[in-house]
N, C-alpha and C positions, 0 to 999 in steps of 0.2 A: 798562246794560251796553255796553262799548265794542264797536264793530264789529270783527270779526275781521280784515278786510282792512286797517283802519287800524292794527292792531297788527302788521302784517307777517307774519301766520301763514299758511302755505301750506295750502290746502285739500287738496292732494294730497301724499302722501308722496314726497319727492324721489327715493327709490330706485326708485319705480315709473315714473319718467318715461322717455321714449324715450332710447335710448342716447346720441345726440349731445347732447341736452339735459343728461343726467346727467354726461357727460364734461366738458362746459363748466362745470357746477357744481363738479365736483371740481377743475378747473383753478384756479378761484378759491380753493378751499380750500388747494391747494398753495402758492399765493402767500402766503396769510396764515400758513401753517405756518412758512415759511422767513424771515419777517420777524423777525429776532433781537431787535430792540429792543422788540417787543410783549410778550414773555414772559420773565421773569427765569430760568425754568428752561431755556428754549431758549438764552438768553444763556450760561448755565453750560455748555451742551454745547460751544459754540464756544470759550469760555475754557478749559475743561478739556482740550479736544482740543489746543489750541495749547500749553498748559502741559505736557501729558503727553509731548509730543514736543519740548519746548523744547531739549533737548540737541542735536538735529539741525536744528531750525528757527531757533534764535537765532543761531548763528555766522554772521558775514557775510563770511567769507573761506574759501577752500578749504584754506589752509595752517595754520589754527589753529582750535581749538574755543572760543577766547575771543572775547568781544565787546568792542571798544574804542569808548568813547563820549567825549563832551566835545568842546570846540572843536578840539583837536589830537589826539584819541585818547588823551588822558592818563589817562582813567578805564578801569579794567578791570572788565568785567562777567563774573563766573564763574557758570556754571550747574552746580549739583550736584544731580542728580535723585533726591534721597532719597525724596520722595513716590512717585515712580514705582517705585523699588526696593521699598518697603514694599507697594505695591499689587500688584506682580508676585509677591512672596512670599505675600501673602494669597491671591492667585489660585491659586498652586500648592497651597496647603493645601485650598482649597475643592474643587478639581477633581482631587485626588490619585488617587482610586480609578479602577481600570479598569472601564469600563462593562460590565455584565453584566445582561441582561434575561431574565425568565421570563414566558412568555405565560399568559394566563388565558382559558379558554373560556367561552362563554355557557351551555352546558348539557351534560348527559351524553348520550352516544350513541356509535354505532359509529365516526363519523368525527372525534370531538372530539379524541382523543389524536393523531391524525395532523395535525389542524389546529394543535394546540399544538406538535408537533414542527416543523411547517413554519414557524410563526411564530417559534419560538426560533431555528431555523437562519437564517431571513430576517433577524432582528434582528442576529445575529452578522455576517452578510454586509454588512448596511447599515453597521454600525459600522466594519467593515474597509474596505469599498470607498469609503464617503463620508467616511472619516477623521473620524467623529463625535466622537472623543475630543478632537482638537485644535480642531474647530469649536465644540464646546460650551465649551471653554476660552476661545475668542474671545468667545462670547456672554457668559460671566461677566465677562470683561475689560470689555466694553461696559457691563455693569450696574454695575461698580464705578466706572468713569470718568464715565458719563453718567447713572447712576441706573436704567437700564433696558437690557436686552439682549433680542434676539429670535432665535428659530430658525424656519426656514421650510422644512419638508419638503414638497415639492410635486412634481407629476408634470410632467416636461418632454416635450412631444410632439415635440421636435426631437432627441431622444436615442434610443439603442437601435439596433436593427437596421433598416436602410432597407427600405422596401417598394416595390413597383412604383408609379411615378407614376400619378396618376389621369388622367381625360380632359382636364382643364385643365392638365396638366403639373405639378401640385403634388407636391412631394416629401414623402412621409410616412414616419414611423418607428413602430416598435412602442412607443416611449415608455420612459422610465426615470425613476427617482426622483432628485431633486437635493435635498440638505440644505444650504440656504443660511443665512447669518448676515447679514441686513440690519442696518444701523445705525439709530439713532434718526432720522437724516435721511431714511431711505427707507421708513419705516412710518408710515402716516397713519391716524388713528382719532379718535373723539370723546373727547378727554381730560377732558371734564367727567364722564364715567362712571368711577368709581373701580375697580370690579372688572372684570378682563379678561373673565371668563366672561359678564358681562352685556352686553358689546358685541354689537351686531347686525351690524356691518360693520367690515371692516378692509381697507386697501389697501396693497399692497407695490409699491415701485418697483424695477425691475431693469434692468441694462445688457444690451443685445443688439446683435448685428451686424445692421445694416440689410439687408445683402445676403443673410444667412441668412433673414431674414423675407421678402425679395422672392422667394427660391426657394420658400418655403412658400405665399406669397400673391401670385402674379404679377399678379393683378388690382388690387393696391394698390401697384404699383411707383411710380407717379407721386407718390402721397401720401408713401410712405416716403422718397423721395429729397428731399423738402422738410422732413423732420423735423430740427430743430436738433440738432447733435451734443452729446454729454455735456459737452464742454469749455466750452460756453456757460453752463453753470450755475456760478455763482460761489459755491462752498461753502467750508467751513473748510479743506479740503485742496486748494484750487485752487492751481495752480502755473503759471508761465509756460512750463514745460517742455512741448514739443510732441512727442507720440508719433506713430509712423508710421500708426497706425490710429485716430487720434482723430476723424477725420471719419466713420468707419464705425460707431462706437458711438453708440447712441441710448438714451433712456430709454423703457421700456414699463411699463405699470401693470396690475396684477391687482387687481381689486376683488371682494371676497368678501362676500356677505350670507348669513347663516345662515337656514335655514327658520324663519319666524315667522308669526303670524296674518296680517300684512300681505303677506307673500311666502311662501306655503306651501311652495314649492319652492326658496326662496332665490334668489340671483342671482349670476352669475359673469360679469364683464365684463373682457375683455383688450383694451387699446387703447394707442395712442401719442398720439393727439389725437382731437378730435371728428370728424375726417374719416377717421381711420385706426383702425377698430375691427375687431379680429380675431375676437372671439367675444362673444356676448351670449346667455346662456341660463340654465337652472337651475343651481344650485350642486350639481354631481355629487359633491362631497366629502361633502355633508350637514352640513358644519361649516366653521369657519374654520381652515385649516391653518397657523396662525401661533400660536406660543406666546411668552410673555414671561417674563423673569426680572426681578423687581422686589424686591430685598431690603428696601428701606425705602420703602414707599408714602408719598406726600404726602396728608394728609387731604383728602378731598373732590375729589381729582383722580386721573386715571388715569396720571399721570407719577410717576417715582420720584426719590428724593433721592440725589444722587451722593455716595458715600462719599469720593471723591477731593477733593471741595470742602472737606472738613474739614481736609485737609492743606495746602491751597494757601497759606493765610496764613502758617503756619510755614515753608513751603517758600520763599516769597518773602523772608521775613526771613533765612532761612538763606543764600539766594543773596546778599542784601545784605551779610551779615556776611563771607562768603567774598570777595565782591568788594572790600570795604573793605580786608581784609588783603592780597588779591592786588594791589590798586592800590598800597598802601604798599610791599609787597615789590618790585613791579616798578619803582617810582620810586627807592627808597632802599636796596634790598638790597645794591647795590654799595657798598663802604666809601667814605664821604666823609671827606676829611681837610682840616682848616682849616690854612692856611699864612699866617702874618702876612707882610705885605710887608716886605722888608728882612731876612728871616730867613736869606737866603743858601742856601735849599734848592732844589736842582735837581729839579723834579718828574719828570724823565725817569728818575731813579734808581729809582723804584718805579712799576711799571706796573700796570694793571688796577684803578685806583682813580679816584675823582672828587676833584679838588682845588679847594678854594674859597679864594681869596685875600681877605684883609681887612686893614684898617689897624688895628693894635692901639692901644689907648688905655691909657696909663700902665702898660705892661708892661715890667718890667725886662729888659734884654738883648734887646728886640725880640720876645720870645715864641718859642715852638717849635711845630712841627706837632703837632696833636692830632686824635684821631678825633671825628667828629660823628655821634652815634647817632640816626638819624632813622627806622630801620626797625622800631623797637619798636612793637607794637600793645598796646592796653590789655588787661590780664588779664580785664576784664569782658566784652570781646568774645568771648573763648574760652569763658568761663563761660556766656554767653548762648547760644552755639552748642550747648553740651551740653544746656541746658534745652530748646532747640528740638527737638533730636533725640529727647530723652526724651519730650517732649510728642507728637511725631509717632508714636512707637511706641505710646504709650497710646491715641491717637485711632484708630490702625489695628488695635488689639488684637494687634499683633505684638510680644510680649514677647521678651526676649533668648533665652529657652530655645527658642522656636520658630525663631529665626534662627540656631541652632547656637552661641549664646554664652550659656550659662546663667550666672546670678549667681554671684559668688565663693562658694566653699564648697559649692555644689550639684554633686555628682558622681554621686549615685545615679540609676540609670535610673528607679526608681520616682518619685523626687522630680521629675526632669525631665519624665517623662510626666505627672505630676500637674499641674505648671505648664502643660504644653502643653494638657491637657484643659481646665483652667480658662480658658485663653485661647480655646480653640476653642468653648467654650460661648457666648462673646460674638459669635462669627461664625456661630452656628448658624442664624440667620435667613437669612443669605446662602446657606449650604449647603443648607438645605431648599428655598429658592427655586430654586436651580440643579438640585437633584434633581427637583423637581416639573416644571420646564420640560423637562428632559431626558427624563423618563418620558413626559410628554404628547407631546413631539416624536416619540418612537418610535411612540406610538399613531397619530399622524397619518401617519407613514411607512408603517406596515403597512396602515393604512386606505386609503392611496393605491394600494397594490398590490391590495387587496381590491376597489377600485372600477374600476381601469383595466388591471390586468395581463392580458396575453394571451400565453401561450406563453413565459413567462419561466422561467428555471432558477435553482435555489438549491442550494448545496452542503449535503448532509445527512450527518451522521456517524452510523454505526451504533454499537451498544454495543461492537462489537469494534474500533472505531477506524477502520474503512474509511470513505472519503469518496466519495460518489457524487453526480452531478448529477441533480437531480429537476426535471422540468418541471412547472409548475403554472399554473393559471388563477385568476382572481379567485374562482370558485366554491369552490376548495379552502380559502379563508380565511373561508368563510361563518360558521363557528362562533367565529371570533376575537372577543374582547371588548376586551381591553386587555393591556398588559404591565406588569410590575412591575420596577422597578430595584433591584438588590441594593445596599443601602446599607452602606458601609464604616464600621466603628466608629471614632470620633474618635481613639482611642488608636492605631489602625493607620495613621494619617496621618503619624506621626512615626517616625523611625528608632529613637529611644530607646524609644518605646512598643512598637514591633514586636519589638525585641530583648528587652525585659523580658518581654513576653508569650510569646515563643518559649521563653525559659528556664523560665518557669512551666509551660508545657505539657509540656516535657521532664520536669520534676520530677513532674508529675502523670501521666505515662505517656500523654498524649494525642498526643505526637509521638514516633514510634519510629524514624525513620530520617532521614538527612541531607537527603533530598529534601524531606520535609515540613518540616524545620527551615528550609531555605532558602526554601521557599514562604512560610512565615510572615514571614521577614525581608523578602522582596520584596513583601509585602502582598497575597498571593493571597486572594481571597474565601473565606470559610469554606465556601461552597457547594461549592467545588471540593475543599477539603481533606476535607470530611466528606460527600461526595456520597452514600455508602451510608447513613450514619446519617440524613441529612436525607430521603432517599427513603423510608426506612422510616417516619419520622415522618409523611410525607405519606400513606403507605399506611394507617397507623392512622387518620388523620383521614378519609380516603376511606371506609374500612370503617365508621367510626362514622356517617357520613352515610347509608350504605346500610342499616346495621342499625337506625338510628332510624326509617327508613321501612318496617321490617318485611321487608327483603330479606336473604336468607341469603347469607353470604360464606364461601367455604371457607378453612380454616386449613391451613397447610403445616408440614411437619416442621421446616424451618429457621428458622421465625419466632422472634422474641424473645418467647417466650410470657409471661414475667412482665410485660414492658412492655405487650404487647397486652391481657392480662387487666386490668391496672390502668387503662388508658385506656378499654377497653370498659365496665368496671364503672362508670366515672364517668358514663356515660349514665344509669345507673339511680339516680343521686343526684337525680333529678327526680321529685318526688312526683306531678306531673301525669301524667308518662309512666307511672308505676306504676299510677295509679288509672284512667286513661282509655284506655290502649293496651296491653292484655294481649298482643296479637299481637307488638308490638315487644319487649316484655319477654321473651316466650318465645324470640324469635329471638336476642336478645342473650345470654340465658343459655345457649342451645344452643351458640352460637359460643364462649362462654367455656369451657364444659365440653369442647368439642373441643380448645381450646388446653391445657386441663388434662390431657386424656388424652395428647395428643402430647408434652407435657413429661415425662410419666411413662414413655412407651414408646420415645421416640426415642433412638437410639444417642448417647451423650454425645460421642463423637468427632465425629460429624456436626454436633452442636450447636456444639461448640467451633470447628470450622472455619468454620461458617456465620456465627458471631458475630465472630470475630477475623480470619479469613482466614489463620490460621496453625495449624500442628500444636500440640497441647498439649505441655507439658513431659513428657518421657519418650518422645515419638515415637509411632509407630503401635503398636498392640497386635499380638500374634502373629496371623499370617495365619489366617483361617478362612473358611468359606463366607460370601459377602456376603449381606446380607439381601435378600429379594425384595420389590420394590415392589408395592403393591396396584393394583387397577384404577384407582383415583382418584389415583395418584401418591403414596400415603401408605405409610409403613412398616407392616408387620403388627404386631399387638399382641404384647407380650412374653409368654412362656409363663406361663399362669396368670392373665393380666390379662383383665378383662371385655371382651367384644367391643364395638366402638364402636357407638353408637346412630345410626342413620340420621337424617338431617335430616328433620324433619316427623313422626317417630314419637314415641310417648309415652316419657317418661323417668321414672324412679322419683322419689318424693318430690314436691317442690314443682312440678317441671317436668312431672309426670305428669298434672296436672289438665287437663280439657278446654279446648280453645282456644275463646275467646269469638268469636261471630259478629259481624260488623260491624252496627251499628245504623243505622236510618233517620236522616237528618239533618233539620234544622229545616225545610227546604224540601220535605220529603216524598220525597226521592230515596232509593230503596231500596238498602240495603246499601252506603252510602258509608263508606269507611274514613277 
């Protein structure tokens, strides 16, 4: 067996090394990462970046957007960014929906609902304050052009409200969340691991002002003043343009290692170089606060396949075709006239043309002036351009219907929306990847508040619409588990689909006023349009969870009793529940019978208003004494109706049998339910 040292295998995990040694090791990794010729995927990042912005990078003069090449500038190079246009339109479809999150708690308890309300309000504030909609659109754009995009919701210790400087004169702040979108050139990881969740460490490079860092870490002043500025890094966006603050900006690195058996507390290192280390300690996030969008993974690698690369071949040929036509038009579009010598024609008689003199051969009468047609381009060139454009539309899944130009003869909103949905199915992987990264990003954002927040405030809306500022600490988010992103139906991502859906909802009576109609047209989430109906559905599900555990839940007069009875009775379609848990069966049936009683005894007018929010046809009945509410908030039984049975007492028939006592379990514990 070969000696381990001869194989170059470290006996020590490099992430457990001292900070300066680890930083030096990461510096070597940065250099290998940015050697573009060593990896064809990284080469595509540079090529795609230049091609994506070719319309502004290619022109070599301030007064024209054309490029002139050749020995005397006689060749015209014309850049027509069709691939970029298709990518931008695809980007708009994927990120069409307005971000709306709903929090999910870990358990049930007295503070859980408050934690959920706090997390929901906090997510809304993060979306608004951090402009998450536009930033996640940028992440998606990176993923389409480079094959992979990233979002980085992290806690900035140099943001928020300033605190009193400490004994060393260091300026500290309360901290604040920042939602950043680093590029593929700024995120380092082991790309031999395919699944992002399996990565144990990730590093992010950020730009920071060296003087801000000196104010926070005055003891590192000398080291910070020697850090090379950002402009020294020769990247794909490097320019000779010099900014006024270019010497002030430096790169810093955040290295995150998740908790693992080798590093139970994880590790978090923040540094500029091996001599300038700001922090080295456990990973207080408990995870890696970086998420990726990778619509098309490359098998066996952690890198993604750039969709934009599919379009570049056709894009370059399209540019060549336009350039050939443009060169021909530029050189010969002005009318050329051939004039035989001796014809006696004064060329000054006709201006604005090019005259070409020649000596005629065997031409009777010396010849006459004739036009010389040199500006014609071959019809095959134009046909080839049409093929290229159609090919690019197919590769990008952007059919004419999605681009607002449906095929001839297709005028129906249903047909257009069908074409749109068919096309959207092909980009479903990209949409799902964007939704997953966005949802996980918000999880990291709220987790950052749960780990680091002290005395921050969030705007919370009451049911009456009032907005109040509520201060909270990280303990208030203890029950938070994760958030769920509301996903927009693909049909709702196109105007034709939304219009057709709105008309159908009007016909079905689901939309009753102009405000709801306009909301559908504008693409409002269904959660907002049908908040009452959805909240009742959630209520029924929550009641089922309690009832299945044998916990009694009160029924109210305004409930949708048929819907409640139907969904509660579905619990009893479980033979194991019927045979092994008579207590739960008893509780469920008692609750169902309570709904049955209330459905018989409740004033129909109250039921109608509770269900529709409107008065029934015919208006209010003649005024009479209002019914008196009972002690438990219920209406009294109608005259002649049987009195309600109290929860926990015997009921006639099947429900009147004795309640079974819990049995001992297999481990001998007495009375375990």
